[in-house]
C-alpha positions as CSV (number, residue, x, y, z in Angstrom):
1,X,-3.3,-84.0,-142.2
2,X,-4.8,-87.4,-143.2
3,X,-4.1,-89.8,-140.3
4,X,-4.6,-92.9,-142.5
5,X,-0.9,-93.5,-142.5
6,X,-0.3,-97.0,-143.7
7,X,-0.5,-96.7,-147.5
8,X,2.7,-94.8,-148.3
9,X,6.4,-95.6,-147.7
10,X,8.9,-93.3,-146.0
11,X,11.8,-91.8,-147.9
12,X,15.2,-93.3,-147.5
13,X,16.3,-90.5,-145.1
14,X,13.2,-91.0,-143.0
15,X,13.7,-94.7,-142.8
16,X,17.3,-94.3,-141.9
17,X,16.4,-91.8,-139.1
18,X,14.0,-94.2,-137.5
19,X,16.2,-97.3,-137.9
20,X,19.2,-95.5,-136.4
21,X,17.2,-95.3,-133.2
22,X,15.2,-98.5,-133.3
23,X,17.6,-100.7,-135.2
24,X,16.7,-102.4,-138.5
25,X,13.3,-104.2,-138.7
26,X,13.4,-107.7,-137.3
27,X,11.5,-109.1,-140.3
28,X,9.3,-108.1,-143.2
29,X,6.4,-108.1,-140.8
30,X,7.6,-105.1,-138.8
31,X,7.1,-105.6,-135.1
32,X,7.5,-109.4,-134.9
33,X,8.8,-112.5,-136.6
34,X,6.2,-113.9,-139.0
35,X,4.8,-117.3,-138.2
36,X,4.8,-120.3,-140.5
37,X,1.1,-119.8,-141.2
38,X,1.7,-116.3,-142.5
39,X,-1.0,-114.9,-140.3
40,X,0.7,-114.7,-136.9
41,X,3.8,-113.0,-135.6
42,X,6.1,-113.4,-132.7
43,X,7.7,-110.6,-130.7
44,X,4.7,-108.2,-130.7
45,X,4.6,-107.9,-126.9
46,X,8.3,-107.0,-126.9
47,X,7.8,-104.3,-129.5
48,X,4.8,-102.8,-127.8
49,X,6.9,-102.4,-124.7
50,X,9.0,-99.9,-126.7
51,X,6.2,-97.4,-126.8
52,X,8.3,-95.0,-124.7
53,X,10.6,-94.6,-127.8
54,X,7.9,-92.8,-129.7
55,X,9.0,-89.3,-128.7
56,X,12.7,-90.0,-129.5
57,X,11.7,-91.4,-132.9
58,X,9.7,-88.3,-133.7
59,X,12.7,-86.2,-132.7
60,X,14.9,-88.2,-135.1
61,X,12.5,-87.5,-138.0
62,X,12.1,-83.8,-137.2
63,X,15.9,-83.3,-136.9
64,X,16.7,-85.3,-140.0
65,X,14.1,-84.0,-142.4
66,X,12.6,-80.8,-140.8
67,X,9.1,-82.2,-140.6
68,X,7.2,-85.4,-140.0
69,X,5.4,-86.7,-143.0
70,X,2.4,-89.0,-143.0
71,X,4.5,-91.8,-144.5
72,X,7.3,-91.3,-141.9
73,X,4.7,-91.3,-139.1
74,X,3.2,-94.5,-140.5
75,X,6.6,-96.2,-140.5
76,X,7.1,-95.3,-136.9
77,X,3.6,-96.7,-136.1
78,X,4.5,-100.0,-137.8
79,X,7.9,-100.2,-136.1
80,X,6.4,-99.6,-132.6
81,X,2.9,-101.2,-133.3
82,X,1.2,-98.0,-132.3
83,X,-2.2,-97.1,-133.8
84,X,-1.8,-94.2,-136.3
85,X,-4.4,-92.0,-134.6
86,X,-2.5,-92.3,-131.3
87,X,0.8,-91.4,-132.9
88,X,-0.7,-88.5,-134.7
89,X,-2.2,-87.3,-131.4
90,X,1.2,-87.4,-129.8
91,X,3.1,-85.7,-132.7
92,X,0.5,-82.9,-133.0
93,X,0.7,-82.2,-129.3
94,X,4.2,-80.7,-129.3
95,X,5.1,-77.3,-130.7
96,X,8.6,-78.4,-132.0
97,X,7.2,-81.0,-134.3
98,X,5.9,-79.9,-137.7
99,X,3.3,-82.1,-139.5
100,X,3.2,-80.0,-142.6
101,X,6.2,-79.5,-145.0
102,X,8.6,-77.0,-143.6
103,X,12.1,-75.9,-144.7
104,X,15.0,-77.6,-142.9
105,X,16.2,-74.3,-141.4
106,X,13.9,-72.4,-139.1
107,X,14.4,-69.5,-136.7
108,X,12.1,-69.5,-133.7
109,X,12.0,-65.9,-132.5
110,X,10.8,-65.4,-128.9
111,X,7.9,-63.0,-128.5
112,X,7.1,-63.7,-124.8
113,X,7.1,-61.3,-121.9
114,X,10.9,-60.6,-121.4
115,X,11.7,-60.4,-125.1
116,X,8.5,-58.4,-125.9
117,X,9.6,-55.8,-123.4
118,X,13.2,-55.7,-124.4
119,X,13.3,-55.2,-128.1
120,X,11.3,-58.2,-129.3
121,X,8.7,-56.2,-131.1
122,X,11.3,-54.2,-133.0
123,X,13.1,-57.4,-133.9
124,X,9.9,-58.9,-135.3
125,X,9.3,-55.8,-137.4
126,X,12.9,-55.9,-138.8
127,X,12.5,-59.6,-139.7
128,X,9.2,-58.8,-141.5
129,X,11.0,-56.1,-143.4
130,X,14.1,-58.1,-144.3
131,X,12.8,-61.7,-144.6
132,X,9.1,-61.5,-144.9
133,X,6.1,-62.5,-142.8
134,X,6.5,-65.2,-140.2
135,X,6.2,-68.7,-141.8
136,X,6.9,-67.4,-145.3
137,X,10.1,-68.5,-147.0
138,X,11.8,-65.8,-149.2
139,X,12.6,-68.5,-151.8
140,X,11.5,-72.1,-152.6
141,X,12.8,-74.3,-149.7
142,X,14.5,-71.3,-148.1
143,X,14.6,-70.7,-144.4
144,X,11.7,-69.3,-142.5
145,X,11.2,-67.6,-139.1
146,X,8.4,-68.3,-136.6
147,X,7.2,-66.5,-133.5
148,X,7.9,-68.6,-130.4
149,X,6.9,-68.6,-126.7
150,X,9.6,-68.2,-124.1
151,X,12.9,-69.9,-125.0
152,X,14.4,-69.8,-121.5
153,X,17.1,-67.2,-122.4
154,X,15.4,-64.2,-120.8
155,X,18.6,-62.7,-119.4
156,X,19.7,-62.1,-123.0
157,X,16.4,-60.8,-124.4
158,X,15.5,-60.6,-127.3
159,X,16.5,-64.1,-128.4
160,X,16.0,-66.7,-131.1
161,X,16.7,-70.4,-131.6
162,X,17.7,-71.6,-135.1
163,X,17.0,-75.3,-135.8
164,X,18.8,-76.9,-138.8
165,X,17.6,-80.3,-139.9
166,X,19.7,-82.7,-142.0
167,X,22.1,-85.6,-141.8
168,X,24.1,-83.6,-139.2
169,X,21.4,-81.5,-137.4
170,X,22.4,-78.6,-135.3
171,X,20.5,-76.1,-133.2
172,X,21.8,-72.7,-132.3
173,X,20.7,-70.2,-129.7
174,X,21.1,-66.5,-130.7
175,X,21.2,-64.5,-127.5
176,X,20.9,-61.6,-127.7
177,X,19.4,-61.6,-131.2
178,X,19.3,-59.1,-134.0
179,X,17.7,-59.3,-137.4
180,X,21.2,-59.3,-139.0
181,X,22.4,-62.0,-136.7
182,X,19.4,-64.2,-137.4
183,X,19.8,-63.7,-141.2
184,X,23.5,-64.7,-140.9
185,X,22.7,-67.9,-139.0
186,X,19.9,-68.8,-141.4
187,X,22.5,-68.4,-144.1
188,X,24.9,-70.9,-142.5
189,X,26.9,-68.9,-140.0
190,X,27.5,-70.3,-136.5
191,X,26.8,-67.9,-133.7
192,X,28.9,-67.5,-130.6
193,X,27.6,-69.2,-127.4
194,X,25.5,-67.0,-125.2
195,X,27.5,-65.4,-122.4
196,X,27.2,-66.9,-119.0
197,X,25.1,-64.4,-117.0
198,X,25.9,-65.0,-113.4
199,X,26.8,-61.5,-112.3
200,X,27.8,-62.5,-108.7
201,X,30.5,-64.8,-110.2
202,X,31.9,-61.9,-112.1
203,X,32.0,-60.0,-108.8
204,X,34.1,-62.6,-107.1
205,X,31.5,-65.2,-106.2
206,X,31.6,-64.6,-102.5
207,X,28.8,-66.5,-100.8
208,X,27.8,-68.6,-103.7
209,X,27.0,-72.3,-103.0
210,X,25.0,-73.7,-105.9
211,X,26.7,-71.5,-108.5
212,X,30.2,-71.5,-107.0
213,X,31.7,-73.6,-109.9
214,X,30.1,-71.6,-112.7
215,X,32.8,-69.9,-114.7
216,X,35.5,-71.5,-112.7
217,X,35.4,-75.2,-113.8
218,X,35.3,-76.5,-117.3
219,X,31.8,-77.9,-117.7
220,X,33.1,-80.5,-120.2
221,X,35.8,-81.9,-117.9
222,X,35.1,-84.6,-115.3
223,X,38.6,-84.3,-114.0
224,X,38.1,-80.6,-113.5
225,X,34.9,-81.2,-111.6
226,X,36.6,-83.8,-109.3
227,X,39.5,-81.5,-108.7
228,X,37.2,-79.1,-106.8
229,X,35.5,-81.8,-104.7
230,X,33.2,-83.4,-107.3
231,X,31.9,-86.8,-106.4
232,X,32.9,-86.5,-102.7
233,X,29.2,-86.2,-101.9
234,X,28.4,-89.5,-103.7
235,X,31.2,-91.2,-101.8
236,X,29.9,-89.8,-98.5
237,X,26.3,-90.8,-99.5
238,X,27.4,-94.4,-99.9
239,X,29.1,-94.3,-96.5
240,X,25.9,-93.0,-95.0
241,X,23.7,-95.6,-96.7
242,X,20.2,-94.8,-98.1
243,X,18.5,-94.3,-94.8
244,X,21.3,-92.0,-93.6
245,X,21.1,-89.9,-96.8
246,X,17.3,-89.5,-96.4
247,X,17.8,-88.6,-92.7
248,X,20.1,-85.7,-93.7
249,X,17.7,-84.5,-96.4
250,X,14.8,-84.6,-94.0
251,X,16.8,-82.7,-91.3
252,X,17.8,-80.1,-93.9
253,X,14.1,-79.1,-94.4
254,X,14.8,-78.8,-98.1
255,X,11.6,-77.8,-100.0
256,X,11.2,-78.4,-103.7
257,X,12.3,-75.5,-105.8
258,X,10.0,-76.1,-108.8
259,X,7.1,-74.1,-107.3
260,X,5.1,-76.6,-105.2
261,X,7.6,-76.4,-102.3
262,X,7.0,-80.0,-101.1
263,X,9.4,-81.4,-98.5
264,X,12.0,-83.4,-100.4
265,X,12.8,-85.7,-97.5
266,X,9.2,-86.8,-97.1
267,X,9.0,-87.6,-100.9
268,X,12.2,-89.6,-100.9
269,X,11.3,-91.5,-97.8
270,X,7.9,-92.5,-99.3
271,X,9.5,-93.9,-102.4
272,X,12.3,-95.6,-100.5
273,X,9.8,-97.4,-98.3
274,X,7.5,-98.5,-101.1
275,X,7.7,-102.3,-101.5
276,X,6.7,-102.2,-105.2
277,X,9.6,-102.5,-107.6
278,X,11.2,-101.1,-109.6
279,X,11.5,-97.5,-108.5
280,X,12.2,-94.7,-110.9
281,X,13.9,-91.3,-110.5
282,X,12.9,-88.4,-112.8
283,X,14.8,-85.1,-112.9
284,X,12.3,-82.5,-114.2
285,X,14.5,-80.1,-116.4
286,X,11.6,-79.0,-118.5
287,X,11.5,-75.4,-117.2
288,X,9.1,-73.6,-119.5
289,X,7.8,-70.9,-117.2
290,X,8.3,-67.6,-118.9
291,X,11.1,-65.8,-117.2
292,X,12.8,-69.0,-115.9
293,X,16.3,-70.0,-116.9
294,X,18.0,-71.2,-113.8
295,X,18.1,-74.9,-114.6
296,X,19.5,-74.2,-118.0
297,X,22.4,-72.1,-116.6
298,X,23.2,-74.9,-114.1
299,X,23.1,-77.7,-116.7
300,X,25.2,-75.8,-119.2
301,X,27.8,-74.8,-116.7
302,X,27.8,-77.5,-114.0
303,X,26.4,-80.7,-115.6
304,X,28.5,-83.1,-113.5
305,X,27.0,-81.7,-110.3
306,X,23.5,-82.6,-111.6
307,X,24.6,-86.1,-112.6
308,X,26.2,-86.7,-109.2
309,X,23.1,-85.4,-107.4
310,X,20.8,-87.6,-109.5
311,X,22.9,-90.6,-108.6
312,X,22.7,-89.9,-104.9
313,X,18.9,-89.4,-105.1
314,X,18.6,-92.7,-107.1
315,X,20.8,-94.5,-104.6
316,X,18.9,-93.2,-101.6
317,X,15.4,-94.1,-102.9
318,X,16.2,-97.5,-104.3
319,X,16.1,-96.6,-108.0
320,X,18.1,-98.5,-110.6
321,X,17.2,-96.1,-113.4
322,X,16.8,-92.4,-113.7
323,X,15.5,-90.0,-116.4
324,X,16.3,-86.4,-117.1
325,X,13.4,-84.8,-119.0
326,X,15.2,-81.8,-120.6
327,X,13.5,-78.9,-122.3
328,X,13.7,-79.3,-126.1
329,X,14.8,-75.7,-126.6
330,X,18.1,-76.2,-124.8
331,X,20.6,-77.5,-127.3
332,X,23.7,-76.5,-125.4
333,X,22.4,-78.0,-122.1
334,X,21.6,-81.3,-124.0
335,X,25.0,-81.4,-125.5
336,X,26.8,-80.8,-122.2
337,X,24.6,-83.1,-120.1
338,X,24.8,-85.9,-122.6
339,X,28.6,-85.6,-122.4
340,X,28.6,-85.6,-118.6
341,X,26.4,-88.7,-118.5
342,X,28.7,-90.5,-121.0
343,X,31.8,-89.5,-119.1
344,X,30.4,-90.6,-115.8
345,X,29.3,-93.9,-117.2
346,X,32.7,-94.4,-118.9
347,X,34.5,-93.7,-115.6
348,X,32.4,-96.1,-113.5
349,X,30.3,-93.4,-111.8
350,X,27.1,-94.7,-113.5
351,X,26.2,-98.2,-114.5
352,X,26.2,-101.6,-112.8
353,X,28.9,-100.9,-110.2
354,X,28.8,-97.2,-109.3
355,X,32.1,-96.2,-107.7
356,X,33.0,-99.8,-107.1
357,X,30.3,-100.0,-104.4
358,X,28.0,-102.6,-106.0
359,X,25.3,-99.9,-106.5
360,X,23.5,-100.1,-109.8
361,X,22.2,-96.9,-111.3
362,X,22.1,-95.3,-114.7
363,X,20.6,-92.2,-116.3
364,X,18.8,-91.6,-119.6
365,X,18.1,-88.2,-121.1
366,X,14.7,-87.6,-122.8
367,X,14.3,-84.4,-124.8
368,X,11.0,-82.5,-124.6
369,X,9.4,-81.1,-127.6
370,X,7.9,-77.8,-126.7
371,X,5.0,-78.3,-124.3
372,X,4.8,-76.1,-121.1
373,X,2.3,-78.6,-119.6
374,X,5.1,-81.3,-119.5
375,X,6.6,-79.4,-116.6
376,X,3.7,-80.9,-114.6
377,X,5.1,-84.2,-113.2
378,X,2.4,-86.6,-114.4
379,X,2.2,-85.0,-117.8
380,X,5.9,-85.5,-118.0
381,X,5.4,-89.2,-117.2
382,X,3.0,-89.6,-120.0
383,X,5.4,-87.8,-122.4
384,X,8.3,-90.2,-121.5
385,X,6.0,-93.2,-121.9
386,X,5.1,-92.1,-125.5
387,X,1.6,-90.5,-124.9
388,X,0.3,-87.0,-125.1
389,X,1.6,-84.9,-122.3
390,X,-1.6,-84.6,-120.4
391,X,-1.7,-84.6,-116.6
392,X,-3.2,-87.5,-114.6
393,X,-5.6,-87.2,-111.8
394,X,-4.1,-87.4,-108.3
395,X,-4.3,-89.5,-106.2
396,X,-2.6,-91.8,-106.8
397,X,0.5,-89.8,-106.3
398,X,3.8,-90.4,-108.1
399,X,5.4,-91.9,-104.9
400,X,3.0,-94.8,-105.4
401,X,2.0,-94.8,-109.1
402,X,4.4,-92.8,-111.2
403,X,6.4,-93.4,-114.3
404,X,5.4,-96.7,-115.9
405,X,3.0,-97.0,-113.0
406,X,5.8,-97.6,-110.5
407,X,6.9,-95.6,-107.4
408,X,8.7,-92.5,-108.7
409,X,10.6,-89.7,-107.1
410,X,10.5,-86.4,-109.1
411,X,12.7,-83.4,-108.4
412,X,13.8,-80.4,-110.5
413,X,17.3,-79.4,-111.1
414,X,17.7,-76.8,-108.4
415,X,16.2,-79.1,-105.8
416,X,18.7,-81.9,-106.7
417,X,21.9,-79.9,-106.7
418,X,21.2,-78.8,-103.1
419,X,21.6,-82.4,-102.2
420,X,25.4,-82.3,-102.7
421,X,26.0,-79.8,-99.9
422,X,23.4,-81.4,-97.6
423,X,25.2,-84.7,-97.8
424,X,28.7,-83.2,-97.3
425,X,27.8,-80.7,-94.6
426,X,24.9,-82.4,-92.9
427,X,21.2,-81.5,-92.9
428,X,21.4,-79.5,-89.7
429,X,24.1,-77.1,-91.1
430,X,22.0,-76.6,-94.2
431,X,18.9,-75.8,-92.2
432,X,20.8,-72.9,-90.5
433,X,20.9,-71.1,-93.8
434,X,17.9,-69.0,-94.7
435,X,14.8,-68.8,-92.5
436,X,13.1,-71.3,-90.2
437,X,10.7,-72.6,-92.8
438,X,12.7,-71.8,-96.0
439,X,16.2,-73.3,-95.6
440,X,19.2,-72.9,-97.9
441,X,19.7,-70.5,-100.7
442,X,17.5,-69.7,-103.7
443,X,18.3,-69.3,-107.4
444,X,16.5,-66.2,-108.8
445,X,16.1,-65.4,-112.5
446,X,16.3,-61.6,-112.9
447,X,15.2,-60.2,-116.2
448,X,13.4,-57.3,-117.7
449,X,14.2,-53.7,-116.5
450,X,17.3,-54.4,-114.5
451,X,20.8,-53.2,-115.2
452,X,22.4,-56.6,-114.8
453,X,20.0,-59.4,-115.8
454,X,21.1,-62.9,-115.0
455,X,20.9,-65.7,-112.4
456,X,21.5,-64.8,-108.8
457,X,21.8,-66.9,-105.6
458,X,20.7,-65.5,-102.3
459,X,19.8,-66.9,-98.9
460,X,16.1,-67.2,-98.2
461,X,14.9,-64.2,-96.2
462,X,16.5,-61.3,-98.2
463,X,14.2,-58.6,-99.4
464,X,13.0,-58.0,-103.0
465,X,14.7,-54.6,-102.8
466,X,18.1,-56.1,-102.0
467,X,17.8,-58.5,-104.9
468,X,16.9,-55.8,-107.4
469,X,19.9,-53.8,-106.0
470,X,22.2,-56.8,-106.7
471,X,21.0,-56.6,-110.3
472,X,21.8,-52.9,-110.5
473,X,18.3,-51.6,-110.1
474,X,16.2,-50.1,-112.9
475,X,18.5,-48.6,-115.6
476,X,18.4,-45.2,-117.3
477,X,17.0,-43.5,-114.2
478,X,13.5,-44.8,-114.8
479,X,11.1,-45.6,-112.0
480,X,10.0,-49.2,-111.1
481,X,6.4,-49.9,-112.1
482,X,5.9,-53.6,-111.1
483,X,7.7,-56.8,-110.5
484,X,6.4,-60.2,-111.7
485,X,7.3,-62.9,-109.1
486,X,7.1,-66.6,-110.0
487,X,6.6,-66.2,-113.7
488,X,3.4,-66.2,-115.7
489,X,1.8,-68.5,-113.1
490,X,3.0,-66.1,-110.3
491,X,1.8,-62.6,-109.5
492,X,2.6,-58.9,-109.8
493,X,3.7,-56.8,-106.9
494,X,4.2,-53.0,-106.9
495,X,7.0,-50.8,-105.6
496,X,5.3,-50.7,-102.2
497,X,6.3,-54.4,-101.8
498,X,10.0,-53.9,-102.2
499,X,10.6,-54.8,-98.6
500,X,8.9,-58.2,-99.0
501,X,11.0,-61.0,-97.6
502,X,11.7,-63.6,-100.2
503,X,10.8,-66.8,-98.5
504,X,8.0,-69.4,-99.0
505,X,6.2,-68.3,-95.9
506,X,6.5,-64.5,-96.4
507,X,5.5,-64.5,-100.1
508,X,2.6,-66.8,-99.3
509,X,1.4,-64.5,-96.5
510,X,1.6,-61.5,-98.9
511,X,-0.5,-63.3,-101.5
512,X,2.5,-63.8,-103.8
513,X,4.7,-66.7,-104.7
514,X,8.4,-67.4,-105.5
515,X,7.2,-70.1,-107.9
516,X,10.1,-71.1,-110.2
517,X,12.3,-68.2,-109.1
518,X,11.3,-65.5,-111.6
519,X,11.9,-61.9,-110.7
520,X,10.9,-59.9,-113.8
521,X,11.0,-56.1,-113.4
522,X,9.0,-53.6,-115.4
523,X,9.9,-49.9,-115.5
524,X,7.5,-47.0,-115.8
525,X,7.3,-47.3,-119.6
526,X,6.1,-50.9,-119.6
527,X,2.6,-51.6,-121.0
528,X,1.2,-53.9,-118.4
529,X,-2.0,-54.4,-120.5
530,X,0.1,-55.8,-123.3
531,X,1.9,-58.0,-120.8
532,X,-1.3,-59.4,-119.5
533,X,-2.6,-60.1,-123.0
534,X,0.6,-62.1,-123.7
535,X,0.2,-64.1,-120.5
536,X,-3.4,-64.9,-121.4
537,X,-2.4,-66.0,-124.9
538,X,0.4,-68.1,-123.4
539,X,-2.0,-70.1,-121.2
540,X,-4.6,-70.4,-123.9
541,X,-2.0,-71.9,-126.2
542,X,-0.4,-74.1,-123.6
543,X,-3.5,-75.6,-122.1
544,X,-3.5,-79.3,-123.0
545,X,-7.3,-79.1,-123.4
546,X,-8.0,-82.2,-121.4
547,X,-10.3,-80.6,-118.8
548,X,-13.1,-78.2,-119.5
549,X,-12.3,-75.6,-116.8
550,X,-8.9,-74.9,-118.2
551,X,-9.7,-75.5,-121.9
552,X,-12.6,-73.1,-121.9
553,X,-11.5,-70.9,-119.0
554,X,-8.2,-69.8,-120.6
555,X,-10.1,-68.9,-123.8
556,X,-12.8,-66.9,-122.0
557,X,-10.1,-65.2,-119.9
558,X,-8.2,-64.0,-123.0
559,X,-11.5,-62.8,-124.7
560,X,-12.4,-60.7,-121.7
561,X,-9.0,-59.1,-121.5
562,X,-9.1,-58.4,-125.3
563,X,-12.4,-56.6,-124.8
564,X,-11.0,-54.6,-121.9
565,X,-7.8,-53.7,-123.8
566,X,-9.8,-52.5,-126.8
567,X,-12.1,-50.4,-124.5
568,X,-15.2,-52.4,-125.6
569,X,-16.2,-54.1,-122.4
570,X,-19.4,-56.1,-122.4
571,X,-21.6,-54.7,-119.7
572,X,-18.9,-52.3,-118.4
573,X,-15.5,-52.6,-116.9
574,X,-16.7,-53.8,-113.6
575,X,-18.8,-56.6,-115.2
576,X,-15.8,-57.8,-117.2
577,X,-13.5,-57.8,-114.1
578,X,-16.1,-59.7,-112.2
579,X,-16.3,-62.2,-115.0
580,X,-12.5,-62.7,-115.0
581,X,-12.7,-63.3,-111.2
582,X,-15.5,-66.0,-111.8
583,X,-13.5,-67.7,-114.5
584,X,-10.4,-67.7,-112.3
585,X,-12.3,-69.3,-109.4
586,X,-13.7,-72.0,-111.7
587,X,-10.3,-72.8,-113.1
588,X,-8.7,-72.9,-109.6
589,X,-11.4,-75.1,-108.2
590,X,-12.0,-77.6,-111.0
591,X,-8.8,-77.8,-113.2
592,X,-7.0,-81.1,-113.2
593,X,-3.5,-79.6,-112.8
594,X,-1.6,-76.5,-111.8
595,X,-1.7,-74.9,-115.2
596,X,-5.4,-74.2,-115.0
597,X,-5.3,-73.6,-111.3
598,X,-2.7,-70.8,-111.7
599,X,-3.6,-69.5,-115.2
600,X,-5.3,-66.4,-113.7
601,X,-2.9,-65.7,-110.9
602,X,-0.8,-63.0,-112.6
603,X,-3.8,-61.4,-114.3
604,X,-5.8,-61.2,-111.0
605,X,-2.8,-59.8,-109.2
606,X,-2.3,-57.1,-111.8
607,X,-5.9,-56.1,-111.5
608,X,-5.8,-56.1,-107.7
609,X,-2.3,-54.7,-107.0
610,X,-1.5,-52.6,-110.1
611,X,-5.1,-51.4,-110.7
612,X,-4.8,-52.3,-114.4
613,X,-8.0,-51.4,-116.4
614,X,-9.1,-48.9,-113.6
615,X,-9.0,-45.2,-114.6
616,X,-6.5,-44.3,-112.0
617,X,-4.3,-47.2,-113.0
618,X,-4.3,-46.2,-116.6
619,X,-3.5,-42.6,-115.9
């Protein structure tokens, strides 16, 4: 794509899409009011401060036309006074943006781990037979299908996401997906919403805390939410005051549920005490770890709980404004969360006078665009600010220099919704649930070879065996071969680890991790070599390329695995395994962020625990 973008003019539809977001141009000299001398402009500084609207503007173009043309990108650059090369660098960074002509209707078909092992390969073969090769339209301007990394619907595997651009754009998840269903939706049919997979709720919901409203309260009704105690926690938080709320969070020993397990109270206190203003709150809802879908289920089925929890967090840490960075592949979650935010604002639960208390706090939703790396907090900041989603060096840490270079508190969805019960019940009561070091309950995403895949909630300290039993065990009488804990950045454990206690401290001691809550089971028929190749391809594709250890290491890791899988090792199997170990160590030691530092975890654990590539493991 030629990045000299200033010569052509956008189409009327492209101009309308951008202007609907940014408003009409202030003058003929876009970006400022032309001066009397004809060579100067006013308002340029104000326009440059709108750089954070770049990602929303690109979304508007993509959803209106189906791709982002050079002329449309040039128009955005003029409106926001962004250099064309920078805007191109941002647009080309994200997988959901197309910079070459593409039909308005596209089916993104998941070929990641859960789908690959649950009919995904057969689905791809059927689509190739019925529609044609990936990326090829059957007719001029007709719909196409593309292979996609994990879509966050693993409990329904195999799945697809159909995006439909136009004046009234619409995205549809098809879960579970079949070739016939995909063809129907590409032809204009609207699929049914995916079923809510919370098996414990179907069994009566006894013991559920975070998921107790799922399936019982209309997720689109604020009155319904309040009728079961909604917004009692916010009222209690205002009574406690910011310091009182942080005290309860600290006493609860709540650890972050995004994978890093950092103490939430310590993070909140650091931001609250920081004298620099303003403070920002960011809810990280960009869960893109293969096998993870917990945040999506919560947002789709209990969005007001998240809005209330975000408001409490913002109040406690002295924030006037919060952002929810929501994964771009979650259309239903976006629809329901947007409605919840609008309703809360309309009813005085967000805005300049929250609940009549004089507290000022509001929330803005930013839609991601298909980049796993944006789950890393500083990459997420860059994405919101209108830059490529590349991680920043730390220190400085977000509590000091975060979003827009201001003190920022970042929590994921599961971490935040725990706040409601902590505020209402007290931190000490919360700390009595679970184990000494891992308090409360944990949301676990069970998928793969289990009879009842879905989202489960269990107290910390239960065993892996009991969780798999909750999900009905391995179906069809097959034996369990392995379990992937924590997702692609996690690790494999074998059947000999079924009595492993699921807590932060126990998994850490066993050389495993809970990570983002993934529990993906593989039965005896699973091809673990193919799974490892998919994991390696995932990390190679998702590396942002900013630092050499990750950019080069993920490529070399995949190449070594491909040589082993094809039984053409360079220098022998032992030499290749040693090389993989050296690459992993280099990525762990020198990568800027957690992607490179964990890109080899699952692969090394499969080699170590499952003896993949060893003769006895292949037998």
